[in-house]
C-alpha positions as CSV (number, residue, x, y, z in Angstrom):
1,M,-5.3,-35.3,-11.1
2,L,-3.0,-33.5,-11.8
3,R,-4.5,-32.6,-15.7
4,G,-7.2,-31.4,-14.0
5,R,-6.4,-29.0,-11.5
6,R,-4.5,-27.3,-14.8
7,A,-7.6,-27.0,-16.0
8,A,-9.8,-25.6,-13.1
9,V,-6.8,-22.9,-12.6
10,S,-6.9,-22.3,-16.9
11,R,-10.6,-21.7,-16.5
12,T,-10.4,-19.3,-13.7
13,G,-7.9,-17.7,-15.3
14,A,-9.7,-17.0,-18.3
15,A,-12.9,-16.0,-16.4
16,S,-11.3,-13.9,-14.6
17,A,-9.9,-12.2,-18.0
18,R,-14.0,-11.7,-18.9
19,G,-14.9,-10.1,-15.5
20,A,-12.1,-7.6,-15.7
21,A,-13.3,-6.1,-19.3
22,S,-16.8,-5.7,-18.1
23,R,-15.1,-3.2,-14.7
24,P,-16.6,-0.3,-15.6
25,A,-13.4,2.0,-16.0
26,P,-11.7,3.5,-12.5
27,S,-12.7,6.7,-11.4
28,L,-10.5,9.7,-11.3
29,K,-10.9,9.6,-7.4
30,S,-9.7,6.5,-7.5
31,I,-7.2,6.8,-10.0
32,A,-5.6,9.8,-7.5
33,L,-6.0,7.4,-4.4
34,R,-3.9,4.6,-6.1
35,L,-1.3,7.7,-7.3
36,L,-1.7,9.2,-3.6
37,A,-0.9,6.0,-1.6
38,R,2.9,6.4,-3.7
39,R,3.8,9.4,-3.2
40,D,2.4,12.8,-2.8
41,F,2.3,14.7,-5.4
42,G,1.1,18.7,-5.9
43,R,-1.9,19.8,-7.4
44,E,-0.6,21.0,-11.3
45,E,1.2,17.5,-10.9
46,L,-1.4,14.9,-9.7
47,A,-3.5,16.9,-12.6
48,E,-1.3,16.3,-15.6
49,R,-1.6,12.3,-14.4
50,L,-5.4,12.7,-14.4
51,R,-5.8,14.7,-17.5
52,A,-3.2,12.5,-19.4
53,R,-4.9,9.5,-18.0
54,G,-8.5,11.2,-19.8
55,G,-10.0,12.8,-17.2
56,E,-11.8,16.4,-18.5
57,E,-10.9,19.4,-17.3
58,A,-13.8,20.2,-15.5
59,D,-14.0,16.5,-13.6
60,V,-10.2,17.1,-12.7
61,A,-10.5,20.1,-11.0
62,A,-13.7,18.9,-9.4
63,T,-11.7,16.1,-7.7
64,L,-9.1,17.7,-6.7
65,D,-10.8,20.2,-4.9
66,E,-12.1,17.4,-2.9
67,L,-9.5,15.3,-2.3
68,T,-7.6,19.1,-1.0
69,A,-10.7,19.5,1.2
70,L,-10.0,16.0,2.1
71,G,-6.2,16.7,2.7
72,F,-5.1,14.2,0.6
73,V,-3.3,16.9,-1.6
74,C,-1.2,19.2,0.0
75,D,1.6,21.2,-2.0
76,V,2.9,22.9,1.3
77,R,3.5,19.4,2.8
78,T,4.4,17.7,-0.4
79,A,7.0,20.6,-0.7
80,E,8.2,20.1,2.9
81,T,8.5,16.0,2.1
82,L,10.8,17.0,-1.1
83,V,13.1,18.6,1.1
84,A,13.1,16.5,4.5
85,S,14.1,14.1,2.1
86,R,17.1,15.0,-0.4
87,R,18.4,16.7,2.7
88,G,21.4,16.0,2.6
89,A,21.9,13.8,0.0
90,F,21.6,16.7,-3.1
91,G,22.3,20.4,-2.8
92,R,20.1,23.1,-3.0
93,R,19.9,23.8,-6.5
94,A,19.4,19.9,-6.7
95,I,16.0,20.6,-4.3
96,A,14.9,23.1,-6.0
97,Q,15.3,22.2,-9.1
98,A,13.7,18.4,-8.1
99,L,10.3,21.4,-6.4
100,K,10.4,22.6,-9.6
101,D,10.0,19.5,-11.9
102,R,6.9,18.6,-9.6
103,R,5.2,22.2,-10.6
104,I,5.6,23.6,-6.6
105,E,4.1,26.5,-6.9
106,P,7.4,28.8,-7.0
107,Q,6.3,30.9,-3.3
108,V,5.9,27.5,-2.0
109,A,8.7,26.1,-2.8
110,A,10.6,29.3,-1.4
111,A,8.7,28.1,1.6
112,A,10.0,25.0,1.5
113,L,13.5,25.9,0.6
114,E,14.2,28.5,3.9
115,P,15.4,26.3,6.6
116,L,17.7,25.6,3.6
117,A,18.9,29.3,3.5
118,G,21.9,28.6,6.6
119,V,22.6,25.9,6.4
120,D,26.7,25.5,5.9
121,E,26.7,23.1,2.0
122,A,30.4,22.7,2.1
123,A,29.5,20.5,5.0
124,D,26.8,19.0,3.8
125,A,28.7,18.1,0.8
126,L,31.8,17.2,2.9
127,V,30.1,14.1,4.6
128,L,28.5,12.8,1.2
129,W,31.8,13.0,-0.1
130,Q,33.2,11.2,2.8
131,R,30.5,8.7,3.0
132,R,31.3,7.7,-0.5
133,F,34.3,8.6,-1.9
134,G,36.2,8.4,1.9
135,T,39.8,8.5,-0.2
136,L,41.7,10.6,-1.9
137,P,41.0,10.7,-5.4
138,R,44.2,8.8,-6.7
139,D,44.7,11.3,-9.7
140,Q,43.0,14.1,-12.3
141,R,40.5,12.1,-13.7
142,E,39.3,9.8,-10.4
143,K,39.0,14.0,-9.1
144,A,37.3,14.7,-12.1
145,R,35.0,12.0,-11.4
146,H,34.3,13.4,-7.5
147,V,33.7,16.6,-9.1
148,R,31.0,15.7,-11.3
149,F,30.1,13.5,-8.6
150,L,28.9,16.6,-6.2
151,M,27.9,18.8,-8.6
152,A,25.8,15.9,-10.4
153,R,23.9,15.9,-6.7
154,G,23.2,19.8,-7.3
155,Y,26.3,21.6,-5.1
156,P,28.4,24.4,-7.9
157,M,31.7,23.9,-9.1
158,G,33.2,26.3,-6.0
159,V,31.8,23.7,-2.8
160,A,33.4,20.5,-5.3
161,L,36.4,21.6,-5.3
162,K,36.2,23.5,-1.8
163,V,35.4,20.2,0.1
164,L,38.3,18.4,-2.4
165,R,40.6,20.9,-0.2
166,L,38.9,20.2,2.8
167,A,39.9,16.9,3.0
168,G,43.0,17.3,1.9
169,V,43.2,17.5,-2.3
170,A,45.8,19.7,-3.9
171,I,43.8,22.5,-5.8
172,D,45.0,24.0,-8.9
173,E,42.7,27.2,-9.8
174,H,43.7,27.3,-13.3
175,D,42.6,23.1,-13.3
176,P,38.9,22.7,-14.4
177,S,38.1,19.3,-13.4
């Protein structure tokens, strides 16, 4: 009896594999919707993905126009969502770079970054540092690690050193770590 079940499963698997080969290729719109189901994409980033999947320029533009009209593609929403999700965990520079990497237009990115203009980066970085480390570095090597962590999150060197000063670490002005 077990032997029969295995045979049935393998026959079913072979039949479904044959069915997949005879299915037509998915449309650009269905590919785009599948990508958008995972996360927001800016128009240019989505266009690049669709062109990479073999879409012709005219078809890609028509698909993006349709999806934009339906409200599925919106650079402003994408930029605002990205800024909101990374705020507090990354510095302004890192967020701006992420917007650039996602090919958001510069004026849209600038508008999305506007709420971060009045934010005290040192205070945000201090909260992030306390959440990540919480204790003072024991030696120069660990201090350099703390500074590198903050810099990797998009905070300038001055802000990283200010955070350590606020936390009570003695900083030698001639020490680059």
